[in-house]
C-alpha positions in Angstrom: -12.1 -85.2 34.9 -11.6 -81.5 34.2 -9.1 -79.8 31.9 -7.1 -78.9 34.5 -6.9 -82.2 36.2 -5.8 -83.8 33.0 -2.5 -81.8 33.5 -0.1 -81.4 36.1 1.0 -78.1 37.3 5.0 -77.2 37.6 5.7 -75.3 40.1 8.0 -71.8 40.0 9.4 -70.3 42.8 10.0 -66.8 42.1 12.3 -64.0 43.2 10.8 -62.4 46.5 7.9 -60.5 46.2 7.9 -60.7 42.1 5.1 -63.2 41.4 2.9 -60.7 39.7 6.0 -60.0 37.5 6.6 -63.5 36.5 2.9 -64.2 36.1 2.8 -61.4 33.6 6.0 -62.2 32.0 4.9 -66.5 31.5 1.6 -65.1 30.2 3.5 -63.2 27.4 5.4 -66.3 26.6 2.3 -68.4 26.3 2.2 -70.7 29.5 -1.3 -70.9 31.2 -0.4 -69.5 34.9 -2.2 -69.4 38.0 -1.2 -67.8 41.5 -3.7 -68.5 44.3 -4.5 -65.2 46.0 -5.9 -64.7 50.0 -6.9 -61.3 51.6 -4.8 -60.3 54.4 -5.3 -57.3 56.7 -2.7 -55.1 56.1 -1.4 -52.4 58.8 0.6 -49.7 58.1 1.0 -45.8 59.5 -1.7 -46.1 61.7 -3.8 -47.2 58.4 -5.3 -50.8 58.0 -7.0 -52.2 55.1 -7.2 -55.8 53.1 -5.3 -56.7 50.2 -4.9 -59.7 48.0 -1.5 -61.6 48.9 -0.1 -64.6 47.4 -1.2 -68.0 49.2 1.8 -69.4 48.9 4.5 -66.4 48.9 7.1 -66.7 46.1 5.3 -69.5 44.1 3.2 -69.7 41.0 2.0 -72.7 38.8 2.1 -73.5 35.2 0.1 -75.7 33.6 2.0 -78.4 32.0 0.3 -78.8 28.4 1.9 -78.4 25.4 3.2 -75.1 25.9 5.1 -76.0 28.6 6.6 -78.8 27.1 9.5 -76.9 26.5 10.3 -75.7 30.1 13.6 -74.1 30.6 13.1 -71.0 29.0 10.8 -70.4 32.3 14.1 -70.2 34.2 15.1 -66.9 32.0 12.1 -65.7 32.5 12.3 -62.3 34.4 10.6 -62.4 37.9 11.4 -66.4 37.9 13.9 -67.5 40.4 13.9 -71.4 39.7 11.3 -74.1 38.6 11.2 -76.8 41.6 12.5 -80.2 40.1 12.8 -83.9 40.4 16.3 -84.4 39.4 16.5 -83.2 35.6 12.6 -82.8 35.6 10.1 -80.7 36.7 8.2 -81.5 39.8 4.5 -81.9 39.0 1.8 -81.0 41.2 -1.7 -82.6 40.7 -4.2 -80.7 38.7 -7.0 -81.8 41.7 -5.1 -80.0 43.7 -5.5 -76.9 41.3 -8.8 -77.2 40.9 -10.0 -77.6 44.5 -7.8 -74.1 45.0 -9.9 -72.7 42.4 -13.2 -74.1 43.6 -12.6 -72.3 47.0 -12.1 -68.8 45.0 -14.6 -65.5 45.7 -14.0 -62.8 44.0 -10.1 -63.7 43.0 -9.3 -64.9 46.6 -9.4 -68.3 48.6 -11.9 -68.3 51.4 -11.7 -70.4 54.2 -14.5 -72.6 55.5 -16.2 -71.1 57.7 -15.4 -71.6 61.4 -17.8 -73.6 64.0 -16.7 -71.5 67.0 -17.7 -67.7 67.6 -16.1 -65.1 69.9 -17.2 -65.7 73.7 -17.9 -69.2 72.9 -17.1 -72.0 75.7 -15.1 -74.5 74.6 -13.2 -77.7 76.0 -9.6 -78.9 74.6 -9.2 -82.2 73.6 -5.6 -83.3 72.9 -2.5 -82.1 73.5 -0.7 -80.8 76.6 -3.9 -78.4 77.4 -6.6 -81.4 77.4 -9.8 -81.4 79.3 -9.0 -77.4 79.9 -12.3 -75.3 79.5 -11.6 -72.1 78.1 -13.3 -69.0 76.1 -12.7 -68.1 72.4 -11.2 -64.5 72.3 -10.3 -64.7 68.2 -10.1 -66.4 65.4 -6.7 -66.3 63.6 -6.4 -66.9 59.8 -4.3 -70.3 60.0 -7.4 -72.1 61.7 -6.3 -71.5 65.0 -8.3 -69.9 67.9 -6.9 -67.7 70.7 -8.7 -68.5 74.1 -8.6 -67.6 77.6 -8.0 -71.0 79.9 -8.4 -70.5 83.8 -5.1 -72.1 85.1 -3.9 -72.5 88.4 -6.0 -69.6 89.9 -5.0 -67.6 86.8 -6.0 -66.6 83.4 -3.8 -68.0 80.6 -4.3 -66.9 76.9 -3.5 -70.1 74.3 -3.4 -70.3 70.5 -5.2 -73.8 70.1 -5.5 -75.7 66.6 -9.4 -75.8 65.9 -9.2 -79.6 65.5 -8.2 -79.8 69.6 -11.7 -77.6 70.3 -15.1 -79.0 71.0 -18.0 -76.9 72.0 -19.4 -77.0 75.4 -23.5 -77.7 74.7 -25.7 -74.7 75.7 -23.1 -71.7 74.5 -23.0 -71.0 71.2 -21.1 -67.4 71.2 -21.8 -64.2 71.0 
């Protein structure tokens, strides 16, 4: 068991868009903090760029070790809204969850696992209201959902389908 597994993590709710302020101020108070980040594509004013954004908007984590034994000062920290609690005690998140997030980080950002599907690949839907329909992958979204083009009632329809509901059709590996 690693050091991050032996302690739970306190879940801290921040003020909107103040995660970095909260982290900086909690760090200055001697707490061990963590805020998992992901890369998001930002489109603004005819520009598109990748930026790091928190995976859990308005939440950061503080390790529940000796420095966090007295957690009430966190409530008056600039940028912090509250501490998530069970009754009067802070709710603790398993160290294993934080460790698994940290293991998926590459260059400071959480990386989603590779999708088994490629653009242009033929797939069959298994489960849900579109069960047994055949479609073509148009686009892969961030949240493990795929935009597929289906032939339905003599017309084509776009549908967003979770990755778990899709099965590849043999012989077509995509573009």
